[in-house]
C-alpha positions as CSV (number, residue, x, y, z in Angstrom):
1,M,-10.8,-17.7,42.3
2,T,-13.1,-14.7,42.8
3,Y,-14.3,-12.5,40.0
4,R,-14.3,-8.7,40.1
5,A,-16.3,-6.8,37.5
6,P,-13.9,-4.4,35.7
7,V,-16.4,-1.5,35.9
8,D,-13.7,1.2,35.3
9,D,-12.4,-0.5,32.1
10,I,-16.0,-1.0,30.9
11,I,-16.8,2.6,31.3
12,V,-13.6,3.7,29.6
13,A,-14.6,1.5,26.6
14,M,-18.1,3.1,26.7
15,E,-16.5,6.5,26.5
16,T,-13.9,5.9,23.9
17,A,-15.5,3.3,21.6
18,A,-19.2,4.0,22.0
19,G,-19.0,7.8,22.6
20,L,-20.8,7.7,25.9
21,T,-20.6,11.4,26.9
22,P,-21.5,13.0,23.5
23,G,-24.1,10.3,23.0
24,I,-25.8,11.2,26.3
25,E,-25.8,14.8,25.2
26,R,-27.4,14.0,21.9
27,G,-30.0,11.7,23.5
28,H,-28.6,8.5,21.9
29,F,-28.6,6.6,25.2
30,G,-32.0,7.5,26.6
31,E,-32.4,9.0,30.0
32,V,-29.2,7.8,31.6
33,D,-26.1,9.5,33.0
34,P,-22.7,8.2,33.9
35,D,-23.6,8.0,37.6
36,L,-26.6,5.8,36.9
37,I,-24.6,3.6,34.5
38,R,-21.9,3.1,37.1
39,A,-24.4,2.3,39.8
40,V,-26.1,-0.3,37.6
41,L,-22.8,-1.9,36.7
42,E,-21.5,-2.0,40.2
43,E,-24.6,-3.7,41.4
44,A,-24.4,-6.2,38.5
45,G,-20.8,-6.8,39.5
46,K,-21.8,-7.4,43.1
47,F,-24.4,-9.9,42.1
48,A,-22.1,-11.6,39.7
49,S,-19.2,-12.0,42.1
50,E,-21.3,-13.0,45.1
51,E,-24.0,-15.1,43.5
52,L,-22.9,-16.4,40.1
53,A,-19.1,-16.7,40.2
54,P,-19.1,-19.2,43.1
55,L,-21.4,-21.5,41.0
56,N,-19.2,-21.5,37.9
57,R,-17.1,-24.5,38.9
58,I,-20.2,-26.2,40.4
59,G,-22.2,-25.9,37.2
60,D,-19.2,-27.1,35.2
61,T,-18.7,-30.2,37.4
62,N,-22.3,-31.2,37.9
63,G,-23.6,-30.2,34.5
64,A,-27.2,-30.6,33.2
65,K,-28.8,-34.1,33.2
66,L,-31.6,-35.6,31.3
67,V,-33.8,-37.6,33.7
68,G,-36.8,-39.2,31.8
69,D,-38.1,-36.3,29.7
70,K,-36.9,-33.6,32.1
71,V,-33.6,-31.8,32.2
72,E,-32.2,-31.1,35.7
73,V,-29.8,-28.3,36.4
74,D,-28.0,-27.9,39.7
75,A,-30.5,-26.6,42.2
76,R,-28.1,-23.8,43.2
77,M,-28.0,-22.6,39.6
78,A,-31.8,-22.6,39.5
79,D,-32.1,-20.7,42.8
80,A,-29.6,-18.1,41.5
81,Y,-31.6,-17.6,38.4
82,Q,-34.7,-16.9,40.5
83,R,-32.9,-14.3,42.5
84,W,-31.4,-12.8,39.2
85,A,-34.9,-12.6,37.7
86,E,-36.5,-11.2,40.8
87,A,-33.9,-8.4,40.9
88,G,-35.0,-7.3,37.5
89,W,-31.8,-7.9,35.6
90,G,-33.5,-9.4,32.6
91,A,-35.5,-6.3,32.0
92,L,-32.6,-3.9,31.5
93,P,-32.9,-3.3,27.8
94,C,-36.5,-4.3,27.3
95,P,-39.4,-2.1,26.2
96,E,-41.1,-0.3,29.1
97,A,-44.5,-1.3,27.6
98,F,-43.8,-4.8,28.7
99,G,-42.2,-4.2,32.0
100,G,-38.7,-3.4,30.8
101,Q,-36.4,-0.6,31.9
102,N,-35.5,0.6,28.3
103,L,-31.8,1.1,29.2
104,P,-29.4,1.5,26.3
105,T,-27.7,-1.4,24.5
106,I,-24.3,-0.4,25.8
107,V,-25.6,-1.0,29.4
108,S,-27.1,-4.4,28.7
109,T,-23.9,-5.3,26.7
110,A,-21.8,-4.5,29.8
111,A,-24.2,-6.5,32.0
112,T,-23.9,-9.4,29.5
113,E,-20.1,-9.3,29.8
114,I,-20.4,-9.3,33.6
115,W,-22.8,-12.3,33.7
116,N,-20.7,-14.3,31.3
117,S,-17.4,-13.6,33.1
118,A,-18.9,-14.8,36.3
119,N,-20.7,-17.8,34.9
120,A,-21.0,-18.4,31.1
121,G,-23.2,-21.5,31.5
122,F,-25.7,-19.5,33.6
123,A,-25.7,-16.5,31.3
124,L,-26.7,-18.3,28.1
125,C,-30.3,-18.6,29.3
126,P,-31.0,-14.8,29.7
127,L,-28.9,-14.1,26.5
128,L,-31.3,-16.2,24.4
129,T,-34.4,-14.9,26.2
130,Q,-33.3,-11.4,25.3
131,G,-33.1,-12.4,21.6
132,V,-36.6,-13.8,21.7
133,V,-37.8,-10.5,23.3
134,D,-36.2,-8.5,20.4
135,A,-37.7,-10.7,17.7
136,L,-41.2,-10.7,19.2
137,A,-41.1,-6.9,19.9
138,A,-40.2,-6.3,16.2
139,A,-42.5,-8.8,14.4
140,A,-45.1,-10.5,16.5
141,P,-48.8,-9.7,16.4
142,K,-50.0,-7.5,19.3
143,E,-51.9,-10.3,20.9
144,I,-48.7,-12.4,21.0
145,Q,-46.7,-9.5,22.3
146,D,-49.2,-8.7,25.1
147,T,-49.4,-12.4,26.1
148,Y,-45.7,-13.5,26.0
149,L,-43.5,-10.4,26.3
150,P,-44.2,-9.4,30.0
151,K,-43.4,-12.9,31.2
152,L,-40.2,-13.1,29.1
153,V,-39.1,-9.6,30.2
154,S,-39.6,-10.5,33.9
155,G,-37.7,-13.7,33.5
156,E,-40.6,-15.8,34.7
157,W,-40.4,-17.5,31.3
158,S,-37.3,-18.1,29.2
159,G,-36.8,-18.4,25.4
160,T,-34.8,-20.2,22.8
161,M,-34.1,-20.2,19.1
162,N,-34.4,-23.4,17.1
163,L,-32.5,-23.3,13.8
164,T,-30.1,-26.2,13.4
165,E,-31.0,-29.7,12.3
166,P,-28.9,-32.8,12.0
167,Q,-28.7,-32.7,8.2
168,A,-28.4,-28.9,7.9
169,G,-25.8,-27.4,10.2
170,S,-25.3,-23.8,9.2
171,D,-27.1,-24.4,5.8
172,L,-30.6,-23.2,6.7
173,A,-31.7,-23.8,3.2
174,A,-31.7,-27.6,4.0
175,L,-34.1,-27.3,6.9
176,K,-36.8,-30.0,6.9
177,T,-39.0,-29.2,10.0
178,R,-42.6,-29.0,8.8
179,A,-45.5,-26.6,9.6
180,E,-49.1,-27.5,8.8
181,R,-51.8,-24.8,8.7
182,Q,-54.8,-25.4,10.9
183,P,-58.4,-24.0,10.6
184,D,-58.1,-22.0,13.8
185,G,-55.1,-20.0,12.4
186,T,-52.5,-22.0,14.4
187,Y,-49.9,-24.3,12.9
188,R,-48.7,-27.8,13.8
189,I,-45.0,-28.2,13.9
190,S,-43.1,-31.5,13.5
191,G,-39.3,-32.1,13.2
192,T,-36.1,-32.3,15.1
193,K,-33.7,-29.5,16.1
194,I,-30.3,-29.9,17.6
195,F,-27.9,-27.8,19.6
196,I,-30.8,-25.9,21.4
197,S,-29.3,-24.2,24.4
198,Y,-31.7,-24.3,27.4
199,G,-34.2,-26.1,25.2
200,E,-35.5,-27.9,28.3
201,H,-35.1,-27.2,32.0
202,E,-37.3,-26.5,35.1
203,Q,-35.9,-23.2,36.3
204,T,-38.7,-21.2,34.5
205,K,-42.4,-21.9,34.4
206,N,-42.5,-21.9,30.6
207,I,-40.1,-22.0,27.7
208,I,-40.9,-20.1,24.5
209,H,-39.2,-21.6,21.5
210,L,-38.8,-19.7,18.2
211,V,-38.7,-22.4,15.5
212,L,-37.8,-22.2,11.9
213,A,-40.0,-24.5,9.7
214,R,-41.4,-25.0,6.2
215,L,-45.0,-24.9,5.0
216,P,-46.0,-27.7,2.6
217,D,-46.2,-25.2,-0.4
218,A,-43.1,-23.2,0.6
219,P,-40.5,-22.2,-2.0
220,A,-37.2,-24.1,-1.9
221,G,-34.2,-22.7,-0.1
222,T,-34.1,-19.9,2.5
223,R,-37.0,-18.1,0.8
224,G,-39.4,-20.8,2.0
225,I,-38.7,-20.6,5.7
226,S,-41.2,-19.4,8.3
227,L,-40.9,-18.6,12.0
228,F,-43.2,-19.9,14.7
229,L,-43.6,-19.4,18.4
230,V,-43.9,-22.8,20.0
231,P,-44.4,-22.8,23.8
232,K,-43.4,-25.7,26.0
233,Y,-46.8,-25.3,27.8
234,L,-49.9,-24.1,26.0
235,L,-51.7,-21.3,27.9
236,D,-55.0,-21.6,29.6
237,G,-57.8,-19.1,29.6
238,N,-55.9,-17.0,32.2
239,G,-52.7,-16.8,30.2
240,Q,-51.0,-19.3,32.5
241,P,-49.1,-22.4,31.5
242,G,-51.5,-25.3,31.1
243,E,-51.4,-28.4,28.8
244,R,-47.9,-29.6,27.7
245,N,-47.3,-29.0,24.0
246,D,-46.3,-31.8,21.7
247,L,-42.5,-31.3,22.1
248,R,-39.8,-32.8,24.3
249,C,-36.1,-33.0,24.8
250,T,-35.0,-36.4,23.4
251,G,-31.3,-36.0,24.2
252,L,-28.6,-33.8,25.7
253,E,-25.3,-33.1,23.9
254,H,-22.1,-34.3,25.6
255,K,-20.1,-31.1,25.3
256,L,-16.5,-29.9,25.7
257,G,-17.6,-27.0,27.9
258,I,-20.4,-24.8,29.3
259,H,-21.7,-27.9,31.0
260,A,-24.1,-26.0,33.2
261,S,-26.1,-25.1,30.1
262,P,-28.3,-27.9,28.8
263,T,-27.8,-28.2,25.0
264,C,-30.8,-30.2,23.8
265,V,-32.1,-32.3,20.9
266,M,-35.6,-31.1,20.6
267,T,-38.3,-33.2,19.0
268,Y,-41.5,-31.6,17.8
269,G,-44.8,-33.3,16.8
270,E,-44.4,-36.9,17.8
271,N,-48.1,-37.1,18.2
272,A,-50.6,-34.6,16.8
273,G,-48.0,-31.9,16.2
274,A,-46.7,-29.1,18.4
275,V,-49.0,-26.0,18.3
276,G,-47.2,-23.0,16.9
277,Y,-48.1,-19.4,16.1
278,L,-46.7,-17.6,13.1
279,I,-44.3,-14.7,13.7
280,G,-44.1,-12.3,10.8
281,E,-45.2,-13.5,7.4
282,E,-45.2,-16.9,5.9
283,N,-42.0,-17.8,4.1
284,K,-40.3,-14.7,5.5
285,G,-39.2,-16.1,8.9
286,L,-35.5,-15.8,8.3
287,A,-35.7,-12.0,8.2
288,V,-37.3,-12.0,11.6
289,M,-34.9,-14.6,13.0
290,F,-32.0,-12.5,11.9
291,I,-33.2,-9.8,14.2
292,M,-32.5,-12.3,17.0
293,M,-29.4,-13.7,15.4
294,N,-27.6,-10.4,14.8
295,A,-28.2,-9.3,18.4
296,A,-27.0,-12.7,19.5
297,R,-23.8,-12.4,17.4
298,L,-22.9,-9.2,19.3
299,A,-23.7,-11.0,22.6
300,V,-21.5,-13.9,21.6
301,G,-18.7,-11.5,20.8
302,V,-19.2,-10.2,24.3
303,Q,-19.0,-13.7,25.7
304,G,-15.5,-13.9,24.1
305,V,-14.6,-10.7,26.0
306,A,-16.0,-12.0,29.2
307,I,-14.1,-15.3,29.1
308,A,-10.9,-13.4,28.2
309,E,-11.4,-11.1,31.2
310,R,-12.1,-13.9,33.6
311,A,-9.1,-15.9,32.4
312,T,-6.9,-12.8,32.7
313,Q,-8.0,-12.1,36.2
314,Q,-7.2,-15.6,37.3
315,A,-3.8,-15.7,35.5
316,V,-2.8,-12.4,37.0
317,A,-3.7,-13.6,40.5
318,F,-1.9,-16.8,40.0
319,A,1.2,-15.1,38.6
320,N,1.4,-12.9,41.6
321,E,1.0,-15.8,44.1
322,R,3.0,-18.5,42.5
323,Q,6.7,-18.5,43.4
324,Q,9.2,-20.2,41.2
325,G,12.8,-19.6,40.2
326,Q,14.7,-16.4,40.5
327,A,14.3,-13.2,38.6
328,S,16.6,-10.2,38.1
329,G,17.0,-8.6,41.5
330,T,15.7,-11.5,43.5
331,P,17.8,-11.9,46.7
332,P,19.9,-15.0,46.9
333,G,18.1,-18.0,48.3
334,E,14.6,-16.5,47.6
335,R,12.2,-17.4,44.9
336,A,10.4,-14.9,42.8
337,A,6.7,-14.6,42.0
338,I,6.4,-15.7,38.4
339,V,5.0,-12.3,37.5
340,E,8.6,-11.1,37.8
341,H,9.7,-13.3,34.8
342,P,9.6,-11.4,31.5
343,D,7.9,-14.2,29.6
344,I,5.0,-14.3,32.1
345,R,4.7,-10.5,31.9
346,R,4.5,-10.8,28.1
347,N,1.7,-13.4,28.4
348,L,-0.3,-11.3,30.9
349,L,0.1,-8.2,28.8
350,T,-1.1,-10.1,25.8
351,M,-4.2,-11.3,27.6
352,K,-5.0,-7.8,28.8
353,A,-4.5,-6.2,25.5
354,L,-6.5,-8.7,23.6
355,T,-9.3,-8.4,26.1
356,A,-9.4,-4.6,26.0
357,A,-9.2,-4.5,22.2
358,S,-12.0,-7.0,21.8
359,R,-14.1,-5.2,24.4
360,A,-13.8,-1.9,22.5
361,I,-14.9,-3.4,19.2
362,C,-18.0,-4.9,20.8
363,Y,-18.9,-1.7,22.7
364,A,-18.4,0.3,19.5
365,T,-21.0,-2.0,17.9
366,A,-23.3,-1.7,20.9
367,G,-23.0,2.1,20.9
368,A,-23.8,2.3,17.2
369,T,-26.9,0.1,17.9
370,D,-28.2,2.7,20.3
371,V,-27.7,5.5,17.8
372,M,-29.5,3.4,15.1
373,E,-32.4,2.9,17.4
374,R,-32.6,6.2,19.3
375,A,-31.2,9.1,17.2
376,S,-33.7,11.7,16.2
377,E,-32.3,12.3,12.7
378,P,-33.2,9.5,10.1
379,Q,-29.8,10.0,8.3
380,E,-28.0,9.5,11.6
381,R,-29.9,6.3,12.3
382,E,-29.2,5.1,8.8
383,R,-25.4,5.7,9.1
384,A,-25.3,4.0,12.5
385,G,-27.3,1.0,11.2
386,A,-24.7,0.6,8.4
387,L,-21.9,0.8,11.0
388,V,-23.6,-1.9,13.1
389,A,-23.8,-4.1,10.0
390,L,-20.1,-3.6,9.2
391,L,-18.9,-4.2,12.7
392,T,-21.1,-7.1,13.9
393,P,-19.1,-9.9,12.1
394,V,-15.9,-8.4,13.4
395,A,-17.2,-8.1,16.9
396,K,-18.5,-11.7,16.9
397,A,-15.5,-13.3,15.3
398,F,-12.5,-11.3,16.5
399,A,-13.6,-11.1,20.1
400,T,-14.4,-14.9,20.3
401,D,-11.1,-15.8,18.7
402,M,-9.3,-13.6,21.2
403,G,-11.3,-15.2,24.0
404,V,-10.0,-18.6,23.0
405,E,-6.5,-17.2,22.6
406,A,-6.5,-15.5,26.0
407,A,-7.9,-18.5,27.8
408,S,-5.2,-20.7,26.2
409,I,-2.5,-18.3,27.3
410,G,-4.1,-18.3,30.8
411,I,-3.4,-22.1,31.0
412,Q,0.2,-21.5,29.9
413,V,0.7,-19.0,32.7
414,H,-0.5,-21.6,35.2
415,G,1.9,-24.1,33.7
416,G,1.1,-27.7,34.7
417,M,-1.4,-26.5,37.2
418,G,-3.4,-25.0,34.3
419,F,-3.8,-28.4,32.8
420,I,-5.4,-29.7,36.0
421,E,-9.1,-29.1,36.2
422,E,-9.1,-28.1,39.9
423,T,-7.5,-24.7,39.3
424,G,-10.3,-23.7,36.9
425,A,-8.1,-22.3,34.2
426,A,-9.0,-25.2,31.8
427,Q,-12.7,-24.5,32.1
428,Y,-12.3,-21.1,30.5
429,L,-10.7,-22.6,27.4
430,R,-13.3,-25.4,27.2
431,D,-16.2,-22.9,27.6
432,A,-14.7,-20.4,25.2
433,R,-14.2,-22.9,22.4
434,I,-17.9,-22.9,21.4
435,F,-18.0,-19.1,20.9
436,P,-16.3,-19.1,17.5
437,I,-18.6,-21.8,16.3
438,Y,-22.2,-21.0,17.3
439,E,-24.4,-18.2,16.0
440,G,-22.6,-18.5,12.7
441,T,-19.1,-19.8,12.6
442,N,-16.3,-17.3,12.5
443,G,-15.6,-18.4,8.9
444,I,-19.1,-17.5,8.0
445,Q,-18.7,-14.1,9.7
446,A,-15.5,-13.5,7.7
447,I,-17.3,-14.4,4.5
448,D,-20.2,-12.1,5.4
449,L,-17.6,-9.3,6.0
450,V,-15.9,-9.6,2.6
451,T,-18.9,-10.4,0.4
452,R,-21.5,-8.1,1.9
453,K,-20.4,-5.7,4.6
454,I,-17.3,-3.9,3.4
455,G,-19.0,-3.2,0.1
456,L,-22.0,-1.5,1.7
457,A,-22.9,1.7,-0.1
458,G,-20.2,1.0,-2.6
459,G,-17.6,0.9,0.1
460,A,-18.6,4.3,1.6
461,V,-19.4,2.8,5.0
462,L,-16.0,1.2,5.3
463,K,-14.3,4.3,4.1
464,A,-16.0,6.5,6.7
465,Y,-15.1,4.0,9.4
466,L,-11.4,3.9,8.4
467,A,-11.3,7.7,8.3
468,D,-12.6,7.8,11.8
469,L,-9.9,5.4,12.9
470,G,-7.3,7.6,11.0
471,G,-8.5,10.6,13.0
472,T,-7.5,8.9,16.2
473,I,-4.0,8.1,14.8
474,A,-3.7,11.8,13.8
475,D,-4.7,12.7,17.4
476,V,-2.0,10.5,18.8
477,R,0.5,12.1,16.5
478,S,-0.3,15.6,17.6
479,A,-1.1,14.9,21.2
480,N,2.3,15.9,22.6
481,L,1.8,13.7,25.6
482,P,4.5,11.8,27.4
483,G,4.9,8.2,26.3
484,F,2.9,8.6,23.1
485,E,5.9,9.5,20.9
486,G,6.1,7.3,17.8
487,L,3.0,5.4,18.7
488,D,1.2,6.6,15.6
489,E,3.7,4.8,13.3
490,P,2.8,1.2,13.9
491,L,-0.9,2.0,14.4
492,G,-0.8,4.0,11.2
493,E,0.9,1.2,9.3
494,A,-1.7,-1.3,10.5
495,L,-4.5,1.0,9.3
496,E,-2.7,1.4,5.9
497,A,-2.4,-2.3,5.6
498,L,-6.2,-2.7,6.3
499,E,-7.0,0.0,3.7
500,E,-4.7,-1.7,1.1
501,A,-6.2,-5.1,1.7
502,S,-9.7,-3.7,1.6
503,T,-9.1,-2.2,-1.7
504,W,-7.8,-5.5,-3.0
505,V,-10.8,-7.4,-1.7
506,L,-13.3,-5.0,-3.1
507,G,-11.5,-5.1,-6.5
508,H,-11.4,-8.9,-6.7
509,I,-14.6,-10.1,-5.0
510,Q,-16.5,-10.4,-8.3
511,S,-13.7,-11.6,-10.6
512,E,-11.9,-13.9,-8.2
513,T,-14.6,-14.9,-5.7
514,D,-13.0,-18.1,-4.5
515,S,-9.7,-16.5,-3.9
516,V,-11.3,-13.8,-1.7
517,L,-13.3,-16.3,0.2
518,G,-10.1,-18.2,0.9
519,V,-8.6,-15.2,2.6
520,A,-11.7,-13.9,4.4
521,T,-10.5,-15.1,7.8
522,P,-7.1,-13.4,7.7
523,Y,-8.9,-10.2,6.4
524,L,-11.2,-10.2,9.4
525,R,-8.2,-10.8,11.7
526,L,-6.5,-7.8,10.1
527,F,-9.6,-5.7,10.6
528,G,-9.7,-6.5,14.3
529,V,-6.0,-5.9,14.8
530,A,-6.1,-2.5,13.1
531,A,-9.3,-1.3,14.8
532,G,-8.4,-2.8,18.2
533,G,-5.1,-1.0,18.2
534,V,-6.8,2.3,17.5
535,Y,-9.3,1.8,20.3
536,L,-6.5,1.0,22.7
537,A,-4.9,4.3,21.8
538,R,-8.2,6.1,22.5
539,N,-8.3,4.5,25.9
540,A,-4.8,5.8,26.6
541,L,-5.5,9.2,25.3
542,H,-8.7,9.4,27.4
543,A,-6.9,8.3,30.5
544,A,-4.1,10.7,30.0
545,R,-6.3,13.7,29.4
546,T,-8.8,13.0,32.2
547,G,-6.3,11.9,34.7
548,S,-8.4,8.9,35.4
549,G,-7.0,5.9,37.3
550,G,-4.9,3.5,35.3
551,A,-3.6,6.0,32.8
552,G,-0.2,4.3,32.8
553,S,-1.6,0.9,32.3
554,Y,-3.7,2.0,29.3
555,L,-0.6,3.4,27.7
556,D,1.4,0.2,28.5
557,L,-1.3,-1.8,26.8
558,V,-1.4,0.2,23.5
559,R,2.4,0.3,23.3
560,F,2.5,-3.5,23.8
561,F,-0.2,-4.1,21.3
562,A,1.4,-1.7,18.8
563,D,4.8,-3.5,19.1
564,N,3.5,-7.0,19.1
565,Y,0.2,-7.1,17.2
566,A,-0.1,-4.0,15.0
567,L,3.1,-5.0,13.3
568,T,1.5,-8.3,12.2
569,A,-1.0,-6.3,10.0
570,R,1.4,-6.0,7.1
571,G,1.9,-9.7,7.0
572,L,-1.9,-10.3,7.3
573,A,-2.5,-7.9,4.4
574,R,0.1,-9.8,2.3
575,S,-1.7,-13.0,3.1
576,V,-5.0,-11.5,2.0
577,M,-3.7,-10.3,-1.3
578,T,-1.6,-13.4,-2.2
579,G,-2.8,-16.3,-0.1
580,G,-6.0,-17.1,-2.0
581,A,-4.4,-18.1,-5.2
582,G,-2.7,-21.1,-3.7
583,L,-5.9,-22.3,-2.2
584,Q,-7.8,-21.9,-5.4
585,N,-5.2,-23.9,-7.3
586,L,-5.1,-26.7,-4.7
587,D,-6.6,-30.0,-5.8
588,P,-9.1,-31.1,-3.1
589,A,-8.0,-34.6,-3.7
590,T,-4.8,-33.9,-1.9
591,L,-6.8,-33.4,1.3
592,R,-8.6,-36.7,1.1
593,A,-7.6,-39.6,3.3
């Protein structure tokens, strides 16, 4: 099935969630205008549909293979990467000083969605490289920046991040990889890392690994972690890849999905030790790595949006082509396209609504990132940074959960054909299932939200955000536009439920910590439902007032969401305020085999 980049829907999300037009006027998005943004996204969509989407099934079927100590990806995937890099797509958000185009985060976010919709296995490589660029630009010494960033920005080299170890999982305090100081100022790295996406491959001339490791005299726990740049190939006197560093891929994970992406077991220092270069300060590497991780968490949320969009497009196409049974008004003896059946329409509207709501939350986070980085007033940058911190766990977790849900519904729309690999619908669910797990599981995101983020500035950041959402509901109430009557009621009830649950969480996080941790996940879901509904209302208001195409469809989506999802907010709030006690009182012995 072909993929078409939803450029109009993306731009609407930019306008309504990220404040594109006023942001351009205030200089928050650099030297761009709507025409330039549309041109960039349309070209990205063309490349995605013509070059990347046709390889999605091929990459899934063939997968990456470990041959000796080399990882082979399908040659067509590698060729597509070269054309992608030569076209300059990796340089979109990067600093101009290193060959980048310095376009705003909302533009690179949209491009990330397009690449991942077309081919999620392909898109992981540039996603991680961008994170390495961000980390090095923020914390690397100038010599490292000048040497490595131009090649990473151009896509000639790629990058990875190496956190997880077999015994540690998400518990970074348990890391055991070692770093030994050397007289020349370098370090020797030894240890094993797992789950390293694109840790080894041949489609770029070098791979730049960012590796977390401990020095011999490091403090225990996360306070004793340092960050090192460890290249696959050491550089010669001309800055070109030369001698192979002491690292190699010793295994490939056999995965549920994203088969085109090699997920590697990386072994460092089997001989003299892999040469590494300190990034940031000793024992303070986690702070630098979090620069990369926080950007990656938004990008992973966008991956959820991307898969939801692709699964939705395929389900809609199938529902309009597949004929089965009779529907109301079908002439006798004729079969109806299944889109005529009410339950199929419900499924398709669910997929569309979840995709649009998740997209808006992610784009709101991206827009706030641009304000944080580009606004002229320090107070405005500070407020935007606090909003980014608040929304990032919601963007990552809610959007990826909805990606899985939409992909699963897409299989249901296909019926038995969805359970057969040849239709492609199953791949979206298999690919999507990793998104709620990596870059911090969604449970970790929920815990971060309730323990750290909603209490920022004593709850003032959350209060301001909820007030902003409430302003949209008031706008719906007073809009006096056809079709908007009564829409403010379910959306307002959802927001009230979020406010009530937030007050409870903030009031109990210190005295009943375990109870709050037990309901962190339904709280995050409640947050996404309440915010997503408001953003869908903004889409509908924008379309109605500008007369843009699809005005009716945006109103259909927010009405459907209000009637089917906003009404769940009250139950989620009740779960938040009462569900933790039962978990706290549960004897873990009852869960043992």
